[in-house]
N, C-alpha and C positions, 0 to 999 in steps of 0.2 A: 426325629427320624431315625431310623435303626442303625445308623452308625456312630450317633454322637456318644452313647456308652463305651463303645470301642475305643473311640478317640479318647476320651478321657482316661481310659484303663491304659493305653499306651504311653499317655503323657505323665503317668503317675510318678516315674522316676527322674522327670526333669525334663529337660526340652529337648523337641525334635523340630528339623528341619521339614521342609512340605514334602522334598523327595523321600525322606525316611518316613513320614508319617504314610504317603501313599504306598511305601512297600510293605509297612505293618499293618495296615489295614487291609486284609484279604477282601477281593471282590468290589472295591469301591472304585468309582471312575474319576478322572481327574477333576471334572466337572462338578460331580458330587461330593468329592472331598474340599474342593473351594467352598462351595455354597455352604456346608455342614462347618467348616471353619469358622467362618462368616456369622453363621447364626450363633455358634458357641461363645464368640467374641462380643456380638449382640447382648447376649443372655449373662455376658460378664463371668464366665466360666473359664474361658482361657484369655490369654493376652497374645498380642502379636507384636515382635521386636523386630523394626527393619533397621538393619545396617547400611550405611551409605556407603557401599564398595563396588567396585565392578569385577564380575558381576554382583547384582543385589545377595545378600544374604537375608531369609527371614527365618526368625524363630520360634516356635510355639512352646508355651508353659502354662501350666495349669495356675491360676487364681487361687486365693484362699478359699474361695466359696468350690471352687472347683475341686479343689484338694479333701474336702468335707463330704465330697460324695464318693470318695474311693472306698471307703468301708462297705458303702451300701451297694456299689457296684459288685465289689468282691464276694459279700454275700449272695447276690443275684446269680452271680458265676457258680459259686459252690452249688447253690439250689439246681442251676439248669444241668450242671455235669452231673449231680445226684439223679435227677429225674430222666438224664437220657439213658442212664445205667439201667434202671428201673424197666425199660422198655425192650 
């Protein structure tokens, strides 16, 4: 999906909650965010930690495998920005 790389990128510095992710990933709908987070969790690129509180709190973080992708995402971002300046 087109949002997976963006979600991994915003999680590069630590954990974020669902609402924070929703604000950080521009243009994503709540349904698509939920679906993409589930896919990333199944792919073992992020972990989901649920706190048994009222109201419930959920935090998402990168796994070791997810962290290994960050340098590649960074290089793709640099390349994309360079391509945009050439047009």
